MIPAVEX-417010 format. One record per residue (C-alpha): residue number from 1; residue in three letters; z, y, x. Coordinates in steps of 0.02 Angstrom, whole numbers, always signed. Layout:
N
<ronu pos="NUM" code="ALA" z="Z" y="Y" x="X"/>
...
***
This chain:
327
<ronu pos="1" code="MET" z="+799" y="+602" x="+543"/>
<ronu pos="2" code="LYS" z="+740" y="+486" x="+652"/>
<ronu pos="3" code="ILE" z="+648" y="+359" x="+571"/>
<ronu pos="4" code="LEU" z="+542" y="+183" x="+639"/>
<ronu pos="5" code="VAL" z="+375" y="+137" x="+520"/>
<ronu pos="6" code="THR" z="+326" y="-34" x="+536"/>
<ronu pos="7" code="GLY" z="+149" y="-61" x="+527"/>
<ronu pos="8" code="GLY" z="+134" y="+128" x="+532"/>
<ronu pos="9" code="ALA" z="-63" y="+109" x="+620"/>
<ronu pos="10" code="GLY" z="-116" y="+47" x="+454"/>
<ronu pos="11" code="TYR" z="-196" y="+138" x="+312"/>
<ronu pos="12" code="ILE" z="-42" y="+204" x="+207"/>
<ronu pos="13" code="GLY" z="+70" y="+194" x="+366"/>
<ronu pos="14" code="SER" z="-27" y="+305" x="+426"/>
<ronu pos="15" code="HIS" z="-52" y="+429" x="+322"/>
<ronu pos="16" code="THR" z="+125" y="+417" x="+268"/>
<ronu pos="17" code="VAL" z="+174" y="+447" x="+449"/>
<ronu pos="18" code="ARG" z="+70" y="+593" x="+437"/>
<ronu pos="19" code="LEU" z="+175" y="+678" x="+293"/>
<ronu pos="20" code="LEU" z="+336" y="+611" x="+373"/>
<ronu pos="21" code="LEU" z="+293" y="+723" x="+545"/>
<ronu pos="22" code="GLU" z="+222" y="+881" x="+442"/>
<ronu pos="23" code="ARG" z="+401" y="+865" x="+355"/>
<ronu pos="24" code="GLY" z="+497" y="+889" x="+522"/>
<ronu pos="25" code="HIS" z="+560" y="+710" x="+538"/>
<ronu pos="26" code="GLU" z="+571" y="+603" x="+709"/>
<ronu pos="27" code="VAL" z="+451" y="+455" x="+692"/>
<ronu pos="28" code="TRP" z="+390" y="+319" x="+799"/>
<ronu pos="29" code="VAL" z="+295" y="+193" x="+754"/>
<ronu pos="30" code="TYR" z="+300" y="+16" x="+797"/>
<ronu pos="31" code="ASP" z="+127" y="-106" x="+758"/>
<ronu pos="32" code="ASN" z="+64" y="-252" x="+830"/>
<ronu pos="33" code="LEU" z="-121" y="-169" x="+794"/>
<ronu pos="34" code="SER" z="-181" y="-334" x="+723"/>
<ronu pos="35" code="THR" z="-251" y="-230" x="+577"/>
<ronu pos="36" code="GLY" z="-188" y="-54" x="+610"/>
<ronu pos="37" code="HIS" z="-263" y="+58" x="+726"/>
<ronu pos="38" code="ARG" z="-221" y="+143" x="+891"/>
<ronu pos="39" code="ALA" z="-323" y="+307" x="+851"/>
<ronu pos="40" code="ALA" z="-227" y="+314" x="+667"/>
<ronu pos="41" code="VAL" z="-60" y="+400" x="+761"/>
<ronu pos="42" code="PRO" z="-15" y="+487" x="+889"/>
<ronu pos="43" code="ALA" z="-24" y="+406" x="+1037"/>
<ronu pos="44" code="GLU" z="+149" y="+462" x="+1106"/>
<ronu pos="45" code="ILE" z="+238" y="+388" x="+965"/>
<ronu pos="46" code="LEU" z="+145" y="+215" x="+960"/>
<ronu pos="47" code="LEU" z="+258" y="+83" x="+974"/>
<ronu pos="48" code="THR" z="+178" y="-93" x="+1004"/>
<ronu pos="49" code="GLY" z="+265" y="-263" x="+976"/>
<ronu pos="50" code="GLU" z="+282" y="-404" x="+854"/>
<ronu pos="51" code="LEU" z="+431" y="-402" x="+703"/>
<ronu pos="52" code="SER" z="+481" y="-597" x="+787"/>
<ronu pos="53" code="GLU" z="+513" y="-504" x="+947"/>
<ronu pos="54" code="LEU" z="+702" y="-479" x="+909"/>
<ronu pos="55" code="HIS" z="+764" y="-404" x="+1084"/>
<ronu pos="56" code="ARG" z="+613" y="-292" x="+1067"/>
<ronu pos="57" code="LEU" z="+651" y="-218" x="+912"/>
<ronu pos="58" code="ASP" z="+847" y="-210" x="+959"/>
<ronu pos="59" code="HIS" z="+799" y="-108" x="+1092"/>
<ronu pos="60" code="VAL" z="+682" y="+11" x="+1004"/>
<ronu pos="61" code="LEU" z="+833" y="+55" x="+881"/>
<ronu pos="62" code="MET" z="+960" y="+84" x="+990"/>
<ronu pos="63" code="GLU" z="+846" y="+173" x="+1100"/>
<ronu pos="64" code="LYS" z="+757" y="+287" x="+977"/>
<ronu pos="65" code="ARG" z="+933" y="+295" x="+874"/>
<ronu pos="66" code="ILE" z="+848" y="+252" x="+710"/>
<ronu pos="67" code="ALA" z="+933" y="+296" x="+555"/>
<ronu pos="68" code="ALA" z="+812" y="+244" x="+435"/>
<ronu pos="69" code="VAL" z="+637" y="+115" x="+409"/>
<ronu pos="70" code="VAL" z="+480" y="+128" x="+315"/>
<ronu pos="71" code="HIS" z="+417" y="-41" x="+310"/>
<ronu pos="72" code="PHE" z="+227" y="-72" x="+309"/>
<ronu pos="73" code="ALA" z="+209" y="-222" x="+422"/>
<ronu pos="74" code="ALA" z="+133" y="-377" x="+298"/>
<ronu pos="75" code="SER" z="-24" y="-475" x="+274"/>
<ronu pos="76" code="THR" z="-85" y="-409" x="+115"/>
<ronu pos="77" code="TYR" z="-228" y="-511" x="+43"/>
<ronu pos="78" code="VAL" z="-183" y="-619" x="-128"/>
<ronu pos="79" code="GLY" z="-345" y="-732" x="-80"/>
<ronu pos="80" code="GLU" z="-306" y="-794" x="+94"/>
<ronu pos="81" code="SER" z="-93" y="-813" x="+21"/>
<ronu pos="82" code="MET" z="-166" y="-923" x="-63"/>
<ronu pos="83" code="THR" z="-257" y="-1014" x="+68"/>
<ronu pos="84" code="ASP" z="-118" y="-987" x="+202"/>
<ronu pos="85" code="PRO" z="+34" y="-964" x="+116"/>
<ronu pos="86" code="ALA" z="+142" y="-1023" x="+291"/>
<ronu pos="87" code="ARG" z="+58" y="-853" x="+368"/>
<ronu pos="88" code="TYR" z="+130" y="-761" x="+208"/>
<ronu pos="89" code="TYR" z="+321" y="-827" x="+205"/>
<ronu pos="90" code="ARG" z="+315" y="-804" x="+385"/>
<ronu pos="91" code="ASN" z="+246" y="-637" x="+435"/>
<ronu pos="92" code="ASN" z="+308" y="-540" x="+269"/>
<ronu pos="93" code="LEU" z="+449" y="-646" x="+201"/>
<ronu pos="94" code="VAL" z="+537" y="-715" x="+391"/>
<ronu pos="95" code="ASN" z="+498" y="-572" x="+489"/>
<ronu pos="96" code="THR" z="+568" y="-458" x="+361"/>
<ronu pos="97" code="LEU" z="+726" y="-545" x="+355"/>
<ronu pos="98" code="ASN" z="+734" y="-546" x="+534"/>
<ronu pos="99" code="LEU" z="+695" y="-339" x="+548"/>
<ronu pos="100" code="MET" z="+831" y="-330" x="+409"/>
<ronu pos="101" code="GLU" z="+957" y="-426" x="+531"/>
<ronu pos="102" code="CYS" z="+926" y="-317" x="+662"/>
<ronu pos="103" code="LEU" z="+950" y="-163" x="+562"/>
<ronu pos="104" code="ARG" z="+1121" y="-240" x="+512"/>
<ronu pos="105" code="ARG" z="+1144" y="-260" x="+669"/>
<ronu pos="106" code="GLN" z="+1134" y="-94" x="+729"/>
<ronu pos="107" code="GLY" z="+1223" y="-22" x="+574"/>
<ronu pos="108" code="ILE" z="+1063" y="+48" x="+497"/>
<ronu pos="109" code="GLY" z="+1062" y="+40" x="+279"/>
<ronu pos="110" code="ARG" z="+904" y="+155" x="+260"/>
<ronu pos="111" code="PHE" z="+768" y="+39" x="+184"/>
<ronu pos="112" code="VAL" z="+606" y="+96" x="+123"/>
<ronu pos="113" code="PHE" z="+494" y="-70" x="+65"/>
<ronu pos="114" code="SER" z="+315" y="-70" x="+48"/>
<ronu pos="115" code="SER" z="+300" y="-191" x="-109"/>
<ronu pos="116" code="THR" z="+158" y="-221" x="-234"/>
<ronu pos="117" code="ALA" z="+122" y="-211" x="-425"/>
<ronu pos="118" code="THR" z="+83" y="-404" x="-393"/>
<ronu pos="119" code="THR" z="+240" y="-457" x="-412"/>
<ronu pos="120" code="PHE" z="+228" y="-419" x="-590"/>
<ronu pos="121" code="GLY" z="+68" y="-571" x="-594"/>
<ronu pos="122" code="THR" z="-5" y="-552" x="-766"/>
<ronu pos="123" code="PRO" z="+82" y="-435" x="-884"/>
<ronu pos="124" code="GLU" z="+140" y="-434" x="-1057"/>
<ronu pos="125" code="ARG" z="+137" y="-243" x="-1066"/>
<ronu pos="126" code="VAL" z="+28" y="-98" x="-1017"/>
<ronu pos="127" code="PRO" z="+44" y="+20" x="-946"/>
<ronu pos="128" code="ILE" z="+175" y="-77" x="-859"/>
<ronu pos="129" code="THR" z="+364" y="+7" x="-846"/>
<ronu pos="130" code="GLU" z="+462" y="-55" x="-699"/>
<ronu pos="131" code="ASP" z="+566" y="-160" x="-851"/>
<ronu pos="132" code="GLU" z="+408" y="-288" x="-835"/>
<ronu pos="133" code="PRO" z="+454" y="-466" x="-799"/>
<ronu pos="134" code="GLN" z="+423" y="-482" x="-621"/>
<ronu pos="135" code="ARG" z="+316" y="-657" x="-608"/>
<ronu pos="136" code="PRO" z="+214" y="-662" x="-458"/>
<ronu pos="137" code="ILE" z="+51" y="-795" x="-475"/>
<ronu pos="138" code="ASN" z="+6" y="-792" x="-290"/>
<ronu pos="139" code="PRO" z="+115" y="-820" x="-113"/>
<ronu pos="140" code="TYR" z="+81" y="-637" x="-79"/>
<ronu pos="141" code="GLY" z="+168" y="-583" x="-233"/>
<ronu pos="142" code="ASN" z="+299" y="-712" x="-213"/>
<ronu pos="143" code="THR" z="+324" y="-656" x="-26"/>
<ronu pos="144" code="LYS" z="+351" y="-464" x="-72"/>
<ronu pos="145" code="LEU" z="+466" y="-509" x="-259"/>
<ronu pos="146" code="ALA" z="+596" y="-605" x="-110"/>
<ronu pos="147" code="VAL" z="+626" y="-471" x="-4"/>
<ronu pos="148" code="GLU" z="+651" y="-343" x="-150"/>
<ronu pos="149" code="ARG" z="+772" y="-473" x="-206"/>
<ronu pos="150" code="ALA" z="+858" y="-485" x="-52"/>
<ronu pos="151" code="LEU" z="+852" y="-303" x="-12"/>
<ronu pos="152" code="ALA" z="+951" y="-291" x="-194"/>
<ronu pos="153" code="ASP" z="+1084" y="-409" x="-114"/>
<ronu pos="154" code="TYR" z="+1089" y="-328" x="+54"/>
<ronu pos="155" code="ALA" z="+1143" y="-139" x="-53"/>
<ronu pos="156" code="ARG" z="+1267" y="-237" x="-147"/>
<ronu pos="157" code="ALA" z="+1340" y="-333" x="-9"/>
<ronu pos="158" code="TYR" z="+1314" y="-214" x="+153"/>
<ronu pos="159" code="GLY" z="+1297" y="-52" x="+65"/>
<ronu pos="160" code="TRP" z="+1110" y="-17" x="+95"/>
<ronu pos="161" code="GLY" z="+1008" y="+123" x="+24"/>
<ronu pos="162" code="TYR" z="+829" y="+61" x="-28"/>
<ronu pos="163" code="ALA" z="+679" y="+64" x="-113"/>
<ronu pos="164" code="ALA" z="+535" y="-31" x="-153"/>
<ronu pos="165" code="LEU" z="+387" y="+48" x="-201"/>
<ronu pos="166" code="ARG" z="+267" y="-53" x="-303"/>
<ronu pos="167" code="TYR" z="+91" y="+16" x="-274"/>
<ronu pos="168" code="PHE" z="-61" y="-33" x="-390"/>
<ronu pos="169" code="ASN" z="-234" y="+12" x="-307"/>
<ronu pos="170" code="ALA" z="-204" y="+117" x="-159"/>
<ronu pos="171" code="ALA" z="-369" y="+222" x="-143"/>
<ronu pos="172" code="GLY" z="-455" y="+389" x="-47"/>
<ronu pos="173" code="ALA" z="-423" y="+463" x="+132"/>
<ronu pos="174" code="SER" z="-342" y="+626" x="+218"/>
<ronu pos="175" code="PRO" z="-419" y="+761" x="+134"/>
<ronu pos="176" code="SER" z="-419" y="+815" x="+340"/>
<ronu pos="177" code="GLY" z="-568" y="+678" x="+340"/>
<ronu pos="178" code="ASP" z="-485" y="+618" x="+509"/>
<ronu pos="179" code="ILE" z="-392" y="+451" x="+456"/>
<ronu pos="180" code="GLY" z="-435" y="+352" x="+315"/>
<ronu pos="181" code="GLU" z="-460" y="+161" x="+265"/>
<ronu pos="182" code="ASP" z="-547" y="+36" x="+395"/>
<ronu pos="183" code="HIS" z="-494" y="-143" x="+353"/>
<ronu pos="184" code="ASP" z="-561" y="-289" x="+424"/>
<ronu pos="185" code="PRO" z="-618" y="-384" x="+311"/>
<ronu pos="186" code="GLU" z="-631" y="-245" x="+190"/>
<ronu pos="187" code="THR" z="-586" y="-314" x="+9"/>
<ronu pos="188" code="HIS" z="-552" y="-124" x="-111"/>
<ronu pos="189" code="LEU" z="-675" y="-88" x="-234"/>
<ronu pos="190" code="ILE" z="-696" y="+109" x="-191"/>
<ronu pos="191" code="PRO" z="-738" y="+85" x="+2"/>
<ronu pos="192" code="LEU" z="-874" y="-70" x="-34"/>
<ronu pos="193" code="VAL" z="-956" y="+40" x="-193"/>
<ronu pos="194" code="ILE" z="-972" y="+174" x="-63"/>
<ronu pos="195" code="TRP" z="-1038" y="+50" x="+70"/>
<ronu pos="196" code="ALA" z="-1156" y="-4" x="-43"/>
<ronu pos="197" code="ALA" z="-1225" y="+175" x="-84"/>
<ronu pos="198" code="MET" z="-1234" y="+195" x="+90"/>
<ronu pos="199" code="GLY" z="-1334" y="+38" x="+130"/>
<ronu pos="200" code="ARG" z="-1216" y="-69" x="+224"/>
<ronu pos="201" code="ARG" z="-1215" y="-192" x="+103"/>
<ronu pos="202" code="PRO" z="-1356" y="-252" x="-30"/>
<ronu pos="203" code="HIS" z="-1249" y="-229" x="-155"/>
<ronu pos="204" code="ILE" z="-1095" y="-212" x="-258"/>
<ronu pos="205" code="GLU" z="-1034" y="-377" x="-353"/>
<ronu pos="206" code="ILE" z="-951" y="-362" x="-531"/>
<ronu pos="207" code="PHE" z="-839" y="-532" x="-556"/>
<ronu pos="208" code="GLY" z="-845" y="-534" x="-744"/>
<ronu pos="209" code="THR" z="-909" y="-428" x="-891"/>
<ronu pos="210" code="ASP" z="-849" y="-492" x="-1030"/>
<ronu pos="211" code="TYR" z="-678" y="-441" x="-1029"/>
<ronu pos="212" code="PRO" z="-578" y="-365" x="-1188"/>
<ronu pos="213" code="THR" z="-610" y="-173" x="-1116"/>
<ronu pos="214" code="PRO" z="-716" y="-53" x="-1165"/>
<ronu pos="215" code="ASP" z="-863" y="-90" x="-1064"/>
<ronu pos="216" code="GLY" z="-817" y="-271" x="-1032"/>
<ronu pos="217" code="THR" z="-755" y="-245" x="-832"/>
<ronu pos="218" code="CYS" z="-576" y="-236" x="-752"/>
<ronu pos="219" code="ILE" z="-469" y="-83" x="-768"/>
<ronu pos="220" code="ARG" z="-342" y="-40" x="-615"/>
<ronu pos="221" code="ASP" z="-271" y="+110" x="-587"/>
<ronu pos="222" code="TYR" z="-304" y="+189" x="-428"/>
<ronu pos="223" code="ILE" z="-171" y="+307" x="-318"/>
<ronu pos="224" code="HIS" z="-240" y="+429" x="-172"/>
<ronu pos="225" code="VAL" z="-159" y="+355" x="+0"/>
<ronu pos="226" code="ASP" z="-73" y="+512" x="-6"/>
<ronu pos="227" code="ASP" z="+29" y="+527" x="-133"/>
<ronu pos="228" code="LEU" z="+74" y="+375" x="-107"/>
<ronu pos="229" code="ALA" z="+148" y="+423" x="+61"/>
<ronu pos="230" code="SER" z="+228" y="+566" x="-28"/>
<ronu pos="231" code="ALA" z="+311" y="+441" x="-123"/>
<ronu pos="232" code="HIS" z="+386" y="+360" x="+2"/>
<ronu pos="233" code="ILE" z="+472" y="+542" x="+74"/>
<ronu pos="234" code="LEU" z="+537" y="+551" x="-83"/>
<ronu pos="235" code="ALA" z="+613" y="+396" x="-96"/>
<ronu pos="236" code="LEU" z="+678" y="+392" x="+76"/>
<ronu pos="237" code="GLU" z="+754" y="+558" x="+50"/>
<ronu pos="238" code="ARG" z="+838" y="+517" x="-94"/>
<ronu pos="239" code="LEU" z="+923" y="+336" x="-38"/>
<ronu pos="240" code="GLU" z="+1109" y="+315" x="-71"/>
<ronu pos="241" code="PRO" z="+1230" y="+177" x="-4"/>
<ronu pos="242" code="GLY" z="+1222" y="+35" x="-120"/>
<ronu pos="243" code="LYS" z="+1111" y="+89" x="-238"/>
<ronu pos="244" code="GLY" z="+925" y="+34" x="-241"/>
<ronu pos="245" code="LEU" z="+770" y="+141" x="-295"/>
<ronu pos="246" code="CYS" z="+608" y="+26" x="-383"/>
<ronu pos="247" code="TYR" z="+473" y="+122" x="-442"/>
<ronu pos="248" code="ASN" z="+292" y="+94" x="-486"/>
<ronu pos="249" code="LEU" z="+165" y="+200" x="-415"/>
<ronu pos="250" code="GLY" z="-5" y="+242" x="-500"/>
<ronu pos="251" code="ILE" z="-77" y="+365" x="-567"/>
<ronu pos="252" code="GLY" z="-57" y="+325" x="-745"/>
<ronu pos="253" code="ARG" z="-220" y="+287" x="-802"/>
<ronu pos="254" code="GLY" z="-354" y="+154" x="-773"/>
<ronu pos="255" code="TYR" z="-535" y="+162" x="-734"/>
<ronu pos="256" code="SER" z="-659" y="+8" x="-753"/>
<ronu pos="257" code="VAL" z="-754" y="-46" x="-623"/>
<ronu pos="258" code="ARG" z="-917" y="+11" x="-689"/>
<ronu pos="259" code="GLU" z="-829" y="+176" x="-682"/>
<ronu pos="260" code="VAL" z="-779" y="+178" x="-524"/>
<ronu pos="261" code="ILE" z="-986" y="+123" x="-482"/>
<ronu pos="262" code="LYS" z="-1015" y="+294" x="-590"/>
<ronu pos="263" code="ALA" z="-901" y="+409" x="-491"/>
<ronu pos="264" code="VAL" z="-968" y="+351" x="-308"/>
<ronu pos="265" code="GLU" z="-1135" y="+369" x="-395"/>
<ronu pos="266" code="ALA" z="-1100" y="+544" x="-437"/>
<ronu pos="267" code="VAL" z="-1003" y="+615" x="-285"/>
<ronu pos="268" code="THR" z="-1124" y="+529" x="-162"/>
<ronu pos="269" code="GLY" z="-1306" y="+561" x="-267"/>
<ronu pos="270" code="LYS" z="-1349" y="+403" x="-221"/>
<ronu pos="271" code="PRO" z="-1401" y="+242" x="-315"/>
<ronu pos="272" code="VAL" z="-1279" y="+108" x="-336"/>
<ronu pos="273" code="PRO" z="-1367" y="-85" x="-313"/>
<ronu pos="274" code="VAL" z="-1262" y="-205" x="-443"/>
<ronu pos="275" code="LYS" z="-1243" y="-384" x="-462"/>
<ronu pos="276" code="GLU" z="-1153" y="-461" x="-628"/>
<ronu pos="277" code="GLY" z="-1067" y="-604" x="-585"/>
<ronu pos="278" code="PRO" z="-940" y="-739" x="-676"/>
<ronu pos="279" code="ARG" z="-752" y="-712" x="-683"/>
<ronu pos="280" code="ARG" z="-634" y="-733" x="-541"/>
<ronu pos="281" code="PRO" z="-494" y="-833" x="-575"/>
<ronu pos="282" code="GLY" z="-321" y="-728" x="-583"/>
<ronu pos="283" code="ASP" z="-412" y="-560" x="-643"/>
<ronu pos="284" code="PRO" z="-307" y="-494" x="-772"/>
<ronu pos="285" code="ALA" z="-406" y="-379" x="-881"/>
<ronu pos="286" code="SER" z="-307" y="-209" x="-849"/>
<ronu pos="287" code="LEU" z="-173" y="-157" x="-747"/>
<ronu pos="288" code="VAL" z="-112" y="+20" x="-773"/>
<ronu pos="289" code="ALA" z="+52" y="+78" x="-723"/>
<ronu pos="290" code="SER" z="+186" y="+184" x="-809"/>
<ronu pos="291" code="CYS" z="+230" y="+328" x="-680"/>
<ronu pos="292" code="ASP" z="+377" y="+405" x="-794"/>
<ronu pos="293" code="LYS" z="+517" y="+341" x="-711"/>
<ronu pos="294" code="ILE" z="+478" y="+408" x="-531"/>
<ronu pos="295" code="GLN" z="+417" y="+577" x="-613"/>
<ronu pos="296" code="ARG" z="+577" y="+588" x="-696"/>
<ronu pos="297" code="GLU" z="+706" y="+540" x="-548"/>
<ronu pos="298" code="LEU" z="+608" y="+608" x="-404"/>
<ronu pos="299" code="GLY" z="+503" y="+738" x="-444"/>
<ronu pos="300" code="TRP" z="+333" y="+655" x="-402"/>
<ronu pos="301" code="LYS" z="+184" y="+694" x="-454"/>
<ronu pos="302" code="PRO" z="+9" y="+643" x="-386"/>
<ronu pos="303" code="LYS" z="-96" y="+796" x="-327"/>
<ronu pos="304" code="HIS" z="-274" y="+662" x="-345"/>
<ronu pos="305" code="ALA" z="-237" y="+633" x="-524"/>
<ronu pos="306" code="ASP" z="-422" y="+581" x="-560"/>
<ronu pos="307" code="LEU" z="-556" y="+451" x="-493"/>
<ronu pos="308" code="LYS" z="-664" y="+576" x="-443"/>
<ronu pos="309" code="SER" z="-558" y="+686" x="-330"/>
<ronu pos="310" code="ILE" z="-515" y="+524" x="-243"/>
<ronu pos="311" code="VAL" z="-682" y="+451" x="-224"/>
<ronu pos="312" code="GLU" z="-717" y="+614" x="-141"/>
<ronu pos="313" code="THR" z="-596" y="+600" x="-3"/>
<ronu pos="314" code="ALA" z="-642" y="+418" x="+30"/>
<ronu pos="315" code="TRP" z="-839" y="+454" x="+42"/>
<ronu pos="316" code="ASN" z="-798" y="+608" x="+170"/>
<ronu pos="317" code="TRP" z="-710" y="+471" x="+278"/>
<ronu pos="318" code="HIS" z="-836" y="+356" x="+257"/>
<ronu pos="319" code="ARG" z="-989" y="+479" x="+300"/>
<ronu pos="320" code="GLU" z="-902" y="+553" x="+451"/>
<ronu pos="321" code="HIS" z="-842" y="+381" x="+499"/>
<ronu pos="322" code="PRO" z="-950" y="+255" x="+448"/>
<ronu pos="323" code="LYS" z="-891" y="+113" x="+564"/>
<ronu pos="324" code="GLY" z="-703" y="+174" x="+535"/>
<ronu pos="325" code="PHE" z="-613" y="+194" x="+668"/>
<ronu pos="326" code="LYS" z="-734" y="+101" x="+790"/>
<ronu pos="327" code="LYS" z="-819" y="+251" x="+924"/>
***
């Protein structure tokens, strides 16, 4: 299949591109490199451009004879979405709708969408199933949910087949060690804890130690980036006209902040300096996915189903690439 991956030079996108190529698909990456990295994907498949450049998008779709799109390109920082919502509505919603219209003009109706567990807001039940009410509490979640609803409408009206994959906490790196997580700024817990172990930052701050959890710190579901990538490919290959696939993606088990710190110390053999601070507004005590639906319907199963395995791949990447993709 000829596939366009938007945002394919980013963290999850680049790992998905690699697996798509290994599965024999013809892949093109469309990325403005604002947060992605040129070195993360093969140079011969990288096309640079903006989603707002509709004529360029139309040209790419026609010239490459694209049959499906996997859409990662988005702004992804929850805090930033609160202070600059205009950027998020423009980039995550308006640009995605423009992309969808380009696809509609070209008669392309296969679409896999990178969504987020943030669409659930503060859940009523944990583990979180796909039936949990989606009530986002920030502009980032609002924009992702708006796209999910648009895709459902496109499927009904235009016969599109789509998948919306709601990630929990993406983590880890390719076991090959040559691509991994490189964000600026970095906000994900596992790389920040690794940086503290490496001495790249003075300490890791724990935001809140009085949550109703076994050790008082927040619990999150960490899923390896390659397992996320494999779910995208399974979903892509199972799309049907007029139907939508919506799945939550985690490993179905949560780990606390203190457990992440202990895992990094065990894997690296280095102590992690810790500073305890107050809770951050809006942080739920526990966010854990129920993965039963995707396992039952697509046969998906995470290969990295425990925290230590995930941390080991992240540590290998950061140890060998202390500056990320920068030379």
